N, C-alpha and C positions, 0 to 999 in steps of 0.2 A: 845897117844890120837889120833894121825892121823890114826893109824891102826884101832882103835876102830870106828872112824868115817866112814872109808871105809867099815867096816863090817856092820855097821848100815845101810849105804846107800844101800849095796847089798841086805840085808834082806828086806828093804823097797821096792826095785825094784822087787824082787821076789814076794812079797805080791801083788804089783800092777798088775803083770802079771797074778797071779792067779785070781784076781778079774776082769781082762779084762779092767783095766783102763789105762794101760800104752800104749805108742805109739807102742812099738815093741812087745807087747803081743798079744796073740791069741784073736782077736775080735769075736763078734757074727756075724750073717748074715749081709752082706752089704746092706745098704739101697739104693734103686733105685727108680727113678721116672718113672711112666708109664702114657700113654694116652690110652684111649679106642677108637679104630678105628671103623668106620662104613662106608659102601660103599656110594659113592656119585657120581654125574655126573661130569665127567671131560672131557673137550674138548681135543681131540688129535690133537694138532696143528703141522703143518709142515712148513718148510721154504725151498722154492725151487727157483731155478734160473728162471729168467723171462726176457723177452725182449719186449719193447714197439713197438706196431704196429699201424699204422693209422687205424681209424675206416672205412674210405673210401679213396680209392686212384684211381685216373684216369690219364692215360697218354693221353695227348691231341695229336691226330694224324690227319694229313690231309686225306681227303677222295677223293680229286681230285689233279691232278698235276698242277703245275704252280709256278709262282714267287710271293713271299710274298711282298705285297705293303705297308702294314701298320701293326703296333702292337698297341693294344688298352688297354693294362693293364700295371700296375707297378709291377715289380718283387718283390715278397715277400708280396704282398697285398692279401686281401680277395676278391675273385671273386664270383659272384652269378651264379647259374645255368642258362644257356641260354645267358649269357653275351658274346658278341663278343670279341674274343681274337686276332685273326689275320684276315687279308683280303688278299686273293689270287687274282691275276689279273683275273678279270671276263670277259674280252672282248671276249675271244674265246668261253666261255660258253654262253655268251649273243648272239653271232652269231649263236651258235648251236640251241638256242631256236627259233630264227627267222627262221632258216632253217626248223626246225620241224613244225613251224606254217604254213609255205608256203606249205610244203608237205601235211599237213593235209587238207588245203583248196583244193589242187589239188585232193586229194583222195576223198573228199566229192563231188566235181564237177563230177568226173568220176562215182562215185556211183549213183549220181542223174541221169546222162545220161543213164546208163545201166538199172536203175530201170524203167525209162519211156519207154525204148525200149522193155523191157520184158512185161510190161503191155500192150503195143500196139500190140504185137504179140500174146497175149493170146487169144482174140476172133477170130483172123484170123486163129489160129491153130484149134479152135473148128469147124470153118466152112470149114476147110481143104483148106483155101486159101493159106496157107503156110504149109510147112512140119512141122511135129511134132519135128523133130530134130532141125530145126532152132529155134523154140521156146525154146526148152530145152537148147540150147547153150546160148540164150539170158538170160534166168533165172539164169543159172550158172554164167555168167559174172556179173550179178547184185549182187549175193551173194558174189562173189569174191571181188567186189568193196567195199561192206560193210565191209568185213574183212580187207581190206587195210586201210579203215578209222580207224578201231579200232587199227590197228598196228601203224599207224602214230600218232595216239593220244597217245599211250603209249610212243612212242619215244619223243613226245613233253613233256610228264610228266617227263621222264628221264632227258631231257635237262634242265628242270626247277629245278629239284632236284640238278643236278650238279652245276647249277648256284647258288643255295642257299648254297651249300657246299663251295663256295669260301669265305663265311664268316664262320670262324671256331669258334664255340661257346664253352663255358665251360660246360662239361657234368654234373658236380656236383658243389655244393657250398663248398668252402674251401679255404685254403691258397695255392696260387700258388708259385712255386719256380722260379728259374731263367729261362730265355728263352734260349732254346737250338738252336734256329734258329733266324737269324737276318733278317732285311728288305733287300730284294734283293736276298735272298737265294732261290734256286730252290728246291721244295719239290715234293714228289710223293705220290701216294695213298698207295703204298706197302713198304714204307721205314721202316727200322728197328728202327730208332731213333725217339722218340717223340719230339714234338715241346716244350712241357712243361709238368710238373707234378703237379697235384692238389691233396692235401691231406686234409681230414677232421679230425681235431684234437680234437674236443669236441663234443661228448665223444670220448674216445680213448680205444683201446684194449691193453691188456697185455697178451702175450702168455707165459704160465707157462709150464716148462718142468719137468715131473715126470717120473722116471724110471718105466719100465713095472713090475719089481719085486715088487716095493713098491705098485703099483696099485693092483697087484695080492694079496698081503698080506692084503691090505685094503678090497678088496672084500671078502676075506675069513673071515676077522674079522666081516664084516657086516652080514655075514651069520650066525654068532653065536649070542646067546642070550646076551643081555646087551649092544650091540654096535649098534648105529643108525647113519645115515648120519648127518653130521654137517651142520650148516648154511653156506651158500655160500658167506660169507662176507670175503673180502680179504683186508689185509693191505699191504702197499708197503714200502720197504726200498730202498732208492735211492743209487746211486753209491758212494756218499760222506758219506754214513752212516746215513743220516738224514731220518726221517719218512715223507712220503707223507701225507699231511693233509686230503686228501679225501680217503674214503673207496670205494672199488669196489665189484662187485658181479660176481661169476663164471657163464658164459653163457652156456658153453657146454664143453664136452671132446671129442676129436676125437676117432674114433673107429678103429684106426690102429696104429701100432707101427713103428716108424722110423727105418728102418733096419740098418742105419749107426750109430745111437746113442743109439738105444734101449730105447727110451723115447716116452711118449705119451704127446700130447699137450693139455693143458687145457686153455681155453680162458676166461679172465676176462674183465669186462667193467668198466672203471673208468671215472668219470667226470673230465674234464680238462679245467676249465673256464679260467685260467690264462696262459694256454699254457706252463706250466712247463714241462710236459712230451712231449718228442719228439720221433718220430719213430726212432728205432735203439738203443735207450738207454737200458743199462742193469740195472736190479733191482733184488731185492729179495722179493718174495711174501710170506706172512705169513697168513695162514688161518686155520680154524678148519675144518679138513676133515671128522672127525667123532667124536661122543660123546660116551664115555664109561660110562655107568650108574652103573657099578660095580667096579669102581676103588677106591683105598684107598689113602688118603693123609697122608703121614708119615713125621714127621719132619726130616730134613736132618741129624742131629746128630745121629739119630737112625740107619742109614744105614752105613755099612762098606763093604769093598771089600776083598774077599779072594785072596790068591795068584793067583788063576786061573781067577780072574776077576769077580767072581759071587757076586751079592749083597746079603748080609746077615743082619739079625737083631735078637734081642733077644725079646722073649715074656715071660710073666709070666705064668709058667706051673703049673701042679698039685703040691700041697704041697709047694708052694712058691719056685719053682726052676726056674732057667734061662734056657729056651729052645731056642736053636739057630735054625733059619729057613732060608732057601734060598728063596729069592723072586725075582720077575721079575719086573724091573723098567727101563724105557728108557728115561724119561724126567722129568723135574721139573716144578712146578707151584709155583711161589713165593719162600717161604722158605721151601717147602715141596717136597719130592719125590712122584711121582705118581706110586703106586704099583698096578700092574694088576694081579699078581698071587702070591700065597703063604700065603695069609691072609684070615681069616674068620671074619664075622661080630662079634663084641664084643671082639676081641682079645685085650689083654693088651700089648701094645708095649712099651718096655723099652726105654726111651729117655734120661734119666739122670743116671749117675753112671755106664756107660758102659765101662769106660777106662780099668779096670782090671777084667772085668766080664769074667767068664769061663762057658762053657756049663755045665748044670746040677748042677750048684752051688746053695747053699741055699741063698736066698735073703729075704730082708724085703721090699716088695713093698709098695709104697705110691703114691698117685696121684702126677703128675709132678708139680713142683714149690711149693710143700708143705714146710712150714718153718721147719727147723731142729733145735730142742731144745737140748742144751747141758746141762746135769745135773752135779752138783758139785760132786767131788769124795766123796765116803762114808768115814766117820770118819775124815774129814778135819776140821781144826779149823774154828771158826766162821768167822774170817776175810777172810779166803780163800774161804769158802762157799759163802760168799757175793760176792766176786770177780767172782766166777764161775757163779752165777746167773746173774750178769751183763753181762758176756760174752755170756751166753745163750740167754739173751734177745736181745743182739746186733745181734747175729747170726740169731735169729728168725725174726728180723726186716728186715734182708737182704734176707730172703727167702731161707736159707740153703746155 
């Protein structure tokens, strides 16, 4: 009886294989799910190294020599343009102004005397009461005295300017750093070290470094159809990995390549109302540098990699065959790969059932996420058929 049961089971197994209902039997074409892809506009975003730079920076330097008598600001505070920061001892410059004023008065007196003498000799020279040479000398002396007046007047103006320079003002409005010179220090007009540094931090610049090779590839891409410049909106990732809440805009790109790094600098402008960004900070700038209007968004499960590293996928080919294609993709957007080459509008990209798919294999394509219904085996008892219907309904409810 046991041998007869085994024989009966073997016959039943062979019959199921012939009907294609057994698990190990030869099945029909594999069912796969596909999506129809169409070109869309995709922003080509890049993430580049960046460094924060002050919007304006001024090094406060003395324009005259002398000893600092007073300091009028608090280190680290906000100073306004024209506000007095230091006072240099003005006594020597005040004396220079007084001397220039006295020289100007003397020059004016001499000019008046020479002018009167020349006017007195003019009619006498016409009557030949005096020689013509004597009158010519008097007229020249008068003009020379007038020139001396102008010269001493310029010296007086220079002395007054130097006197005003003894009060060192803030060139710009911004936050001033620590004072690099103390009261009593001797400063000179040509010294290398500044007295203090003022920086304007709102708004603020972020200098972005991009390699010249990437910039060259971008310009070539912009020269082709379907690629347009992106919006110059920049997002910033700070050193701790957090996102800066404000967005910036690209102001310009330099027209030269740094020979030491091979990079081009792009400058973005950010609002900085809370002073969170400080000059010298490192960050990562993320922005859309271009927009590809002929890119395809393909779900990530559809893309696989060959041993050589090439991206490949399967599409539904003629006569319901699986056709493998090599595509070009370099970035993701959400749950999709951005494919820039290798697809055509209307292609049916297989996204489900790709695990054991082989090139040129026969397939049964259905739209992705279609429910898969399981039919009961033919010739089964009524009770088994009912159970199979229940299993098929459950599978259908789960979407295959």
